[in-house]
C-alpha distance (Angstrom), angle and dihedral (degrees) to the residues before:
residue distance angle dihedral
M1 . . .
E2 3.90 . .
I3 3.81 111.6 .
L4 3.80 98.9 172.1
K5 3.88 130.2 26.3
V6 3.74 123.0 -179.2
Q7 3.88 115.0 -169.0
N8 3.85 124.8 -168.6
L9 3.78 91.7 -34.6
T10 3.87 113.2 -170.3
K11 3.76 128.4 175.3
I12 3.79 120.4 -177.0
Y13 3.91 122.5 -179.1
G14 3.80 121.6 -162.6
K15 3.82 128.9 2.3
E16 3.79 137.1 -98.7
E17 3.85 112.8 -19.2
S18 3.77 92.7 6.0
K19 3.82 93.4 49.0
V20 3.78 116.3 131.7
V21 3.76 121.7 -172.1
A22 3.88 102.1 -150.8
L23 3.87 94.4 171.6
D24 3.74 122.2 21.1
N25 3.89 114.9 -166.5
V26 3.79 97.6 -41.8
S27 3.83 117.9 -178.6
F28 3.80 131.6 170.9
S29 3.93 139.3 129.2
V30 3.75 132.3 -138.3
E31 3.84 122.6 -152.5
K32 3.76 124.3 -138.9
G33 3.87 107.5 -86.5
E34 3.79 94.3 19.1
F35 3.76 120.6 126.9
V36 3.79 117.1 -142.4
A37 3.83 131.3 -172.4
I38 3.85 120.6 -156.1
V39 3.86 108.1 -151.8
G40 3.71 136.7 171.1
A41 3.72 146.6 115.5
S42 3.78 122.7 -58.5
G43 3.95 108.4 -79.4
S44 3.83 92.2 22.2
G45 3.90 93.9 119.1
K46 3.74 101.2 -99.5
S47 3.91 93.3 132.2
T48 3.75 91.0 41.1
L49 3.74 92.0 53.0
L50 3.85 92.6 49.0
H51 3.86 93.3 47.1
I52 3.81 90.7 51.7
I53 3.87 91.4 46.7
G54 3.71 88.8 48.9
G55 3.78 94.8 51.3
V56 3.68 92.8 -115.4
D57 3.83 95.9 115.6
R58 3.85 130.1 24.6
P59 3.88 120.7 -125.4
T60 3.70 122.2 -122.3
S61 3.75 85.7 -128.3
G62 3.76 139.3 -14.9
K63 3.82 136.9 63.3
V64 3.76 138.2 -87.7
Y65 3.78 118.7 -161.3
I66 3.80 120.2 -169.3
D67 3.81 113.5 -177.0
G68 3.83 87.4 -13.7
K69 3.82 93.8 -56.0
D70 3.86 118.8 121.9
I71 3.81 95.5 -132.3
F72 3.82 92.1 -162.0
S73 3.79 92.0 59.1
F74 3.87 85.8 71.7
N75 3.74 121.7 94.6
D76 3.80 117.2 -119.1
D77 3.80 94.2 -93.4
K78 3.85 94.0 48.4
L79 3.91 89.2 44.9
A80 3.85 90.1 53.4
I81 3.85 91.4 50.8
F82 3.77 88.0 46.9
R83 3.71 92.2 53.6
R84 3.71 94.5 45.7
R85 3.80 95.2 48.7
Q86 3.95 102.7 32.1
V87 3.79 111.2 26.6
G88 3.78 132.2 62.8
L89 3.82 118.2 -164.5
I90 3.66 122.2 -172.0
Y91 3.80 109.5 -164.3
Q92 3.80 123.9 -147.4
F93 3.84 87.0 -126.8
Y94 3.80 111.5 35.5
N95 3.71 115.6 -110.1
L96 3.77 103.2 -153.1
I97 3.79 124.2 161.5
P98 3.84 101.5 -105.9
I99 3.79 96.4 -145.4
L100 3.84 94.1 49.3
N101 3.76 122.0 79.4
V102 3.86 123.8 -129.0
E103 3.74 95.0 -88.5
E104 3.78 91.9 47.1
N105 3.76 92.8 49.8
I106 3.72 92.2 50.7
T107 3.92 94.8 49.4
L108 3.75 96.6 41.1
P109 3.70 96.3 101.2
L110 3.77 90.6 49.7
S111 3.81 91.9 48.8
L112 3.74 91.3 51.5
D113 3.81 89.4 54.3
N114 3.78 90.2 47.9
R115 3.81 88.0 -120.1
E116 3.69 125.2 154.0
I117 3.91 116.0 -108.2
N118 3.80 114.8 -120.3
R119 3.79 99.2 -140.2
E120 3.73 93.6 -167.4
K121 3.79 90.3 57.6
L122 3.70 93.0 43.7
D123 3.83 91.2 54.1
E124 3.78 90.8 47.3
M125 3.94 90.0 51.0
L126 3.85 90.2 48.2
N127 3.76 90.9 48.4
I128 3.80 91.8 51.5
L129 3.70 92.9 48.9
G130 3.91 91.6 46.7
L131 3.89 89.4 -120.1
Q132 3.82 100.8 115.7
N133 3.69 92.4 111.7
R134 3.69 92.7 41.8
R135 3.86 101.8 52.5
K136 3.81 93.6 118.5
H137 3.73 96.6 44.2
L138 3.86 119.4 112.7
P139 3.93 117.4 -126.8
N140 3.73 92.5 -104.6
E141 3.88 87.5 60.7
L142 3.74 92.3 56.6
S143 3.78 129.7 86.0
G144 3.82 115.3 -108.2
G145 3.88 91.8 -145.7
């Protein structure tokens, strides 16, 4: 079963002499259960591709289907809800909200959806991450390593 399909994806930044083609007609698909690695030299478009697949950025042209849905047919609100509920991005440099503590940063997507927080699952996650005793710390109080 195909879980991801990328068709003729192109992303161009800038115009004329400052034009940069970050993605040039990229196509591939991923089957459910399949593991895929995106590798390439610095500046080859890996992050751009992941941002577009995750719905964080829009392509210049092309399509991205996740579970058969063309994610760029969604309006901005629907796309934001889709990202919040269906996509998990782990950034190279964490992007935590600086005024929210660890627990608040973790539970923010649930709060935005007005969903109840499963405290048992939250505690389990904090234990796995080794952050049980730092749940009320702000991001600047945590180690970046």
